[in-house]
C-alpha positions in Angstrom: -3.9 119.6 48.2 -6.7 119.6 45.7 -10.3 121.0 46.1 -13.0 118.5 47.1 -15.6 118.2 44.4 -18.3 117.1 46.9 -18.5 120.5 48.5 -17.7 119.1 51.9 -20.6 116.7 52.1 -19.5 114.2 54.8 -21.2 111.2 53.2 -20.0 111.9 49.7 -16.5 112.8 50.9 -16.0 109.7 53.0 -14.0 107.9 50.4 -12.7 110.7 48.2 -8.9 111.2 47.9 -9.0 114.9 48.9 -10.9 114.1 52.1 -8.6 111.2 53.0 -5.5 113.4 52.4 -7.0 116.2 54.6 -7.8 113.7 57.4 -4.3 112.2 57.2 -2.8 115.7 57.4 -4.9 116.6 60.4 -4.0 113.3 62.0 -0.3 113.8 61.3 -0.5 117.2 63.1 -2.3 115.6 66.0 0.6 113.1 66.3 3.1 115.9 66.2 1.4 117.7 69.0 1.3 114.6 71.1 5.0 113.8 70.5 6.0 117.3 71.3 4.8 116.8 74.8 6.8 113.5 75.3 10.4 114.0 76.0 11.8 110.5 75.3 10.4 107.5 73.5 11.8 104.1 74.2 10.9 101.1 72.0 11.5 97.8 73.8 11.9 95.1 71.2 13.4 91.6 70.8 14.4 89.3 68.0 12.2 86.4 69.2 9.4 85.7 71.7 9.9 84.2 75.1 12.9 86.4 76.2 11.0 88.4 78.7 10.7 91.6 76.6 7.3 92.6 78.1 8.6 92.0 81.6 11.5 94.3 81.0 9.3 96.9 79.4 6.7 96.9 82.2 9.4 96.8 85.0 11.3 99.7 83.3 8.1 101.8 83.2 7.4 101.0 86.9 10.9 101.9 88.0 10.9 105.2 86.1 7.5 106.1 87.5 8.5 105.2 91.0 11.6 107.5 90.6 9.1 110.4 90.2 9.0 110.7 86.4 5.9 111.0 84.2 5.7 107.7 82.2 3.5 106.3 79.6 3.4 102.6 78.8 2.1 101.7 75.3 1.5 98.0 74.5 1.6 97.6 70.7 2.1 93.8 70.8 -1.3 93.5 69.2 -1.4 89.7 68.8 0.0 88.9 72.3 -0.7 91.9 74.6 0.3 91.1 78.2 0.9 94.5 79.8 -2.5 94.9 81.4 -2.4 91.4 82.7 1.0 91.8 84.3 -0.2 94.9 86.2 -3.6 93.5 87.0 -5.4 96.3 85.2 -8.9 95.5 84.0 -11.5 98.2 83.4 -10.0 101.7 82.8 -12.0 104.4 84.6 -10.7 107.0 82.1 -9.7 105.3 78.8 -9.1 108.6 77.0 -6.4 109.5 79.5 -5.0 105.9 79.8 -5.8 105.9 83.5 -6.4 102.7 85.5 -6.7 102.0 89.2 -3.2 101.4 90.6 -1.1 102.0 93.7 -1.0 105.6 94.9 2.7 106.1 94.2 2.1 105.2 90.6 -1.3 106.7 89.9 -0.1 110.2 88.9 3.1 109.1 87.2 2.0 106.1 85.0 -0.4 105.9 82.1 -1.0 102.6 80.3 -2.8 101.7 77.1 -3.1 98.4 75.3 -5.4 96.9 72.6 -6.9 94.8 75.4 -8.3 97.9 77.0 -10.8 98.2 74.1 -11.6 94.5 73.7 -14.9 93.1 75.1 -13.3 89.7 75.4 -9.6 89.5 76.1 -9.5 85.8 75.2 -10.4 86.4 71.5 -7.5 86.5 69.0 -6.8 89.7 67.2 -6.6 88.8 63.5 -5.4 92.0 61.8 -3.2 92.8 58.8 -0.6 95.5 58.7 -2.7 98.6 57.8 -5.0 98.0 60.8 -2.1 97.6 63.2 -0.5 100.8 61.8 -3.7 102.7 62.3 -4.1 101.5 65.9 -0.7 102.8 66.8 -1.5 106.1 65.3 -4.8 106.2 67.2 -3.0 105.5 70.5 -1.0 108.7 69.8 -3.9 110.9 68.6 -6.9 109.7 70.8 -5.1 109.1 74.1 -4.5 112.2 76.2 -0.9 111.4 77.3 -0.2 114.9 78.5 3.4 115.8 79.4 5.6 112.7 79.7 9.2 112.3 80.5 9.2 108.8 79.0 7.0 106.8 76.7 7.9 103.1 77.0 6.6 101.1 74.0 6.3 97.3 74.2 6.6 96.0 70.7 6.0 92.4 69.5 9.0 90.1 68.9 10.6 90.2 65.5 10.9 92.9 62.9 7.4 93.1 61.5 4.7 95.6 61.1 4.5 97.1 64.6 8.2 98.0 65.1 8.2 99.4 61.6 5.1 101.5 62.3 6.5 102.8 65.5 9.8 103.8 63.7 7.8 105.6 60.9 5.3 107.3 63.2 7.8 108.2 66.0 11.1 108.8 64.2 12.9 110.0 67.4 12.2 106.7 69.2 15.2 104.8 70.5 15.4 101.0 70.6 16.2 98.9 73.7 16.8 95.3 72.5 16.2 92.4 74.9 17.7 89.0 74.4 18.7 85.8 76.4 22.1 84.3 76.4 21.6 81.2 74.3 22.7 81.3 70.7 19.3 80.8 69.1 18.1 84.0 70.7 21.3 85.9 69.8 20.9 84.9 66.2 17.5 86.6 66.1 18.7 89.6 68.0 21.4 90.2 65.4 18.5 90.6 62.9 16.9 93.1 65.2 20.1 95.2 65.3 20.3 95.0 61.5 16.7 96.1 61.3 17.4 99.1 63.4 20.4 100.0 61.4 18.6 99.7 58.1 15.7 102.0 59.1 18.0 104.5 61.0 16.4 103.7 64.4 18.9 104.6 67.2 19.8 101.8 69.5 20.1 102.6 73.2 21.7 99.2 73.9 21.3 95.5 74.5 19.8 93.9 77.7 20.5 90.2 78.5 17.5 88.8 80.4 17.5 85.4 82.3 21.3 85.7 82.5 21.3 83.5 85.6 19.3 82.4 88.7 20.1 83.6 92.2 19.5 80.5 94.4 17.6 81.5 97.6 19.1 78.5 99.4 22.8 78.6 98.7 23.0 82.3 97.7 25.0 81.5 94.5 24.3 82.8 91.0 23.6 79.8 88.8 23.6 80.1 85.0 20.5 78.9 83.2 22.1 79.1 79.8 25.6 79.8 78.6 26.7 83.3 79.9 28.1 86.3 78.2 26.4 85.9 74.8 24.6 89.2 75.0 27.7 91.2 76.0 29.7 89.6 73.1 27.0 90.5 70.6 26.9 94.1 71.8 30.7 94.3 71.5 30.6 92.8 68.0 28.0 95.4 66.8 29.6 98.2 68.9 26.5 99.0 70.8 26.2 99.5 74.6 25.6 96.4 76.8 23.3 97.8 79.4 22.4 95.0 81.9 22.4 91.3 82.8 19.0 90.6 84.4 18.6 87.4 86.4 15.7 85.0 86.3 13.5 85.9 89.3 10.6 83.6 90.2 9.1 86.4 92.2 8.7 88.5 89.1 7.2 85.5 87.2 4.7 84.8 90.0 3.8 88.5 90.4 3.2 89.0 86.7 1.1 85.9 86.5 -1.1 87.1 89.3 -1.3 90.7 87.9 0.6 92.0 90.9 3.9 93.2 89.3 3.2 96.8 90.5 3.0 95.5 94.1 6.3 93.7 94.1 8.9 95.4 96.3 11.9 96.4 94.2 14.4 96.0 97.1 13.3 92.4 97.6 13.7 91.3 94.0 17.1 90.4 92.4 15.6 91.2 89.0 14.7 94.8 90.0 18.0 95.2 91.8 19.8 94.4 88.6 17.5 96.6 86.7 18.3 99.7 88.8 21.7 100.5 87.1 19.9 100.3 83.7 17.2 102.8 84.9 19.9 105.1 86.3 21.8 104.9 83.0 18.7 105.8 80.9 17.9 108.7 83.2 21.5 109.9 82.6 21.6 109.6 78.8 17.9 110.5 78.4 17.4 113.3 81.0 13.8 114.1 81.8 14.6 117.8 81.5 17.4 118.9 79.3 20.1 120.3 81.6 21.5 123.8 81.0 25.2 124.4 81.7 26.1 127.5 83.7 26.0 130.5 81.4 23.9 128.7 78.8 20.7 130.1 77.4 17.9 128.2 75.7 15.7 130.6 73.6 12.4 129.6 72.0 11.2 131.7 69.1 7.7 131.2 67.7 7.8 131.0 63.9 5.3 131.5 61.1 6.3 131.4 57.5 10.0 131.7 58.3 9.6 134.9 60.4 9.0 135.5 64.1 5.2 135.0 64.8 3.3 137.9 66.2 2.4 135.8 69.2 3.2 132.2 70.3 -0.4 131.2 69.6 0.0 132.1 65.9 3.1 130.0 65.4 3.2 126.9 63.2 6.5 125.8 64.8 9.1 126.9 67.3 12.8 127.4 66.7 14.9 126.4 69.8 18.3 127.9 70.1 21.1 127.1 72.6 23.4 130.0 73.2 26.7 130.0 75.2 29.4 132.6 75.3 27.4 135.0 73.1 27.2 132.5 70.2 24.6 130.1 68.9 25.8 126.5 69.5 22.8 124.6 68.4 19.3 125.0 66.8 16.3 122.7 66.4 12.8 123.1 65.1 9.7 121.7 66.9 6.0 121.7 65.8 3.9 124.2 67.8 1.9 122.4 70.5 -1.8 122.7 70.8 -1.9 123.8 74.5 -3.8 126.1 76.7 -2.1 129.1 78.4 -1.5 127.1 81.6 0.2 124.1 80.0 2.2 126.1 77.5 4.8 127.3 80.1 5.1 123.6 81.3 5.9 122.6 77.8 8.6 125.2 77.6 10.0 124.3 81.0 10.2 120.6 80.0 12.4 121.8 77.0 14.7 123.7 79.4 13.7 127.0 77.9 15.1 130.1 79.6 13.8 132.8 77.2 10.7 133.1 75.0 10.4 135.6 72.2 7.0 137.1 71.8 4.6 140.0 72.4 2.6 138.9 75.5 0.3 140.5 77.9 1.1 140.8 81.6 -0.9 137.7 82.7 1.0 135.5 80.2 4.3 137.0 81.3 3.4 136.2 84.9 2.8 132.5 84.1 6.1 132.3 82.3 8.0 134.1 85.1 6.8 131.5 87.6 8.7 128.9 85.6 11.8 131.1 85.5 11.3 132.0 81.8 12.1 135.5 80.6 10.2 137.1 77.7 12.0 138.8 74.8 10.1 141.4 72.7 11.0 140.8 69.0 10.7 143.3 66.2 8.1 142.4 63.4 9.6 140.7 60.3 12.7 139.4 62.0 14.0 135.9 61.3 14.4 133.6 64.4 18.2 133.9 64.2 18.0 137.7 64.0 15.9 137.7 67.2 18.4 135.6 69.0 21.5 137.5 67.8 19.8 140.8 68.6 19.1 139.7 72.1 22.6 138.3 72.7 24.2 141.6 71.5 
């Protein structure tokens, strides 16, 4: 990066390229720190509007939170935000932490943000072009204190425009959950969504068919609203998982219209009953905490300039090794989180870490031991791999 010719004068630097590059670099690091604290990111998208994508996204977030997981719900459908309305959320009492008043069983497990949270009048249209949308999504990740999350559910607008592209660029590890309805006109658009994900290398979790039928409360029969099976055939054709057929449920429609979706009892709703296997599947394939098999070690090594850092606080990144049978079976690199000494062990625990390399004082070791994390004392100048191999021997 070049040297600023304005000697750091904020007014003169406001539009200079060097200052903009520096700001972007700092913002990128802030996004990396946020994403490092979020285990899984799920992008809920659809090929066209009107398929119930937002209902699926909100209901999925509610079910995951009720299951005891830490969940964030981010509404990036900037021109048609509905998430806050469905949940009956109005004024946030802590916008920076995405906290609203909600039922007690959800309060500590669910955080929500939407462009409507910062609008004075929610009835006014948002008329923005691509760069502004992209920047808002980045601000949601840098200025909201999400903390540690098991899942971040992202409600994208229909189609393959700016917002899904921005999410894919900003959160490259996000995985897509595509929502459709059974009729052919919806399936034609969802095929474009699948193609979009393939072209930008966005992993697809699977396809969900919404409004697949209607459970009649009078006769007890399942009645098709449209032709059935289109979603499953599309999933088979593209060789992606078909995850669920969700029925049309008037209770869900009424609750969402009244802003009471969080109050709807899941065991009384055919929609939520059909959603439960999908939630269980996602928890299985995207476990909140990475499981360790018996005899498996997960060793975190703080790294600075390719060598083991003197202390974890001086690390620019962490190398995470999985060891089994005395051999390294996998390795990944993560950006160093900007965390205090109390939350740092929680971050390691969420990664499934069993050992941390570092020269630490007794107080820091005590915090780690409470999480079941053993400390390894490395030698100065070792590479991360040398630290791990030396410990295994």
